[in-house]
C-alpha positions in Angstrom: 108.6 59.5 79.3 111.7 59.9 81.4 115.0 59.9 79.6 117.7 57.4 80.8 120.9 58.6 82.3 123.5 59.4 79.7 123.6 61.0 76.3 120.3 61.9 74.6 119.0 59.4 72.1 120.4 60.4 68.6 117.0 60.9 67.1 115.8 63.3 69.8 119.1 65.2 69.7 118.8 65.6 65.9 115.3 67.0 66.2 116.5 69.5 68.8 119.6 70.6 67.0 117.7 71.0 63.7 116.0 74.0 65.3 119.2 75.6 66.7 119.8 79.1 65.1 123.0 79.5 63.2 122.6 82.7 61.1 126.3 83.4 60.9 127.9 82.3 57.6 131.3 82.1 59.3 130.1 79.0 61.2 131.6 76.2 59.0 130.8 73.3 61.3 127.8 73.7 63.7 126.0 71.5 66.2 125.1 68.1 65.0 124.7 64.5 66.1 128.2 63.0 66.4 129.9 66.4 65.9 131.9 67.2 69.0 133.4 70.5 67.8 132.3 73.7 66.1 134.5 75.4 63.5 134.3 79.2 62.9 136.1 81.4 60.4 137.7 84.5 61.9 137.0 87.8 60.1 139.7 89.1 57.8 141.9 86.0 58.2 142.4 82.5 57.0 142.5 81.3 60.6 139.8 78.9 61.8 138.8 78.6 65.5 137.6 75.2 66.8 135.4 75.1 69.9 134.7 72.1 72.1 132.6 71.9 75.3 132.1 68.9 77.5 131.2 68.2 81.1 132.7 65.6 83.3 130.0 63.9 85.3 131.3 60.4 85.7 134.5 60.9 87.7 135.3 62.2 91.1 139.0 61.3 91.3 141.1 63.3 88.9 138.0 65.1 87.6 140.2 68.1 86.5 142.6 65.9 84.5 139.6 64.3 82.7 138.1 67.7 81.9 141.2 68.9 80.1 142.1 65.6 78.4 138.5 64.7 77.2 138.1 68.2 75.7 141.6 68.4 74.3 141.3 64.9 72.6 138.0 65.8 70.9 139.4 69.2 69.7 142.7 67.6 68.5 140.7 65.1 66.3 139.8 68.1 64.1 143.5 68.9 63.6 143.3 72.0 65.9 145.8 72.7 68.7 144.1 73.1 72.1 144.9 76.6 73.3 142.4 78.3 75.6 140.1 76.8 78.3 137.0 78.1 80.2 136.2 76.1 83.2 132.8 75.8 85.1 133.0 74.1 88.5 129.7 73.3 90.3 130.1 71.9 93.8 127.5 70.1 95.9 126.2 72.0 99.0 127.3 69.1 101.2 131.0 68.4 101.1 132.2 71.5 99.3 135.4 72.7 101.0 138.2 75.1 100.1 140.5 72.1 99.9 138.3 70.4 97.4 138.2 73.5 95.2 142.0 73.7 95.4 142.4 70.0 94.6 140.2 70.1 91.5 141.8 73.4 90.2 145.3 72.0 90.8 144.3 69.0 88.6 143.1 71.3 85.9 146.2 73.5 86.1 148.6 70.5 85.9 146.8 69.0 82.9 146.8 72.4 81.1 150.4 73.0 81.8 151.3 69.6 80.4 149.4 70.4 77.2 150.3 74.1 76.8 146.7 75.2 77.4 145.9 78.6 79.0 142.9 78.8 81.4 141.2 82.1 80.4 138.1 82.2 82.6 135.1 80.3 83.9 132.8 80.1 86.8 132.8 78.4 90.2 129.9 78.0 92.7 128.3 75.8 95.4 124.8 74.8 94.4 121.9 72.7 95.6 120.8 69.5 94.0 124.2 67.9 93.2 125.6 64.7 94.7 129.1 65.3 93.5 131.2 67.9 91.7 130.4 68.6 88.1 133.1 70.2 86.0 132.5 71.5 82.5 134.9 73.1 80.1 134.9 74.9 76.8 138.2 74.5 74.9 139.2 76.7 72.0 142.0 76.0 69.5 
């Protein structure tokens, strides 16, 4: 059985996530169907960190803006303030140019500056098997 394009069926996702290890008691909210963020206690503090990760696969124009705002919106729904972003940019072997890399990163930088988010790391590569750029981010707040 082939899966359709889009999110996994909730039942299948629930089965998979039920087997995910989470031995750390500081994990207050872990992976689950419909749960977009994880919440973790920080040692020796009352501070909670909220983690959010999402790819942007549907857009080509303004993909960087969407990456920041989709992740920031989901994180903000928990009451957390978006602070730190890790970005992964995968580019198709055909059509990847230095200008495209600059354009996508400029979109990310502008969106982050507008929301007060620091880009703290990530990964960029050109890879086979893609038709268009894929951008993924992990946002922490």
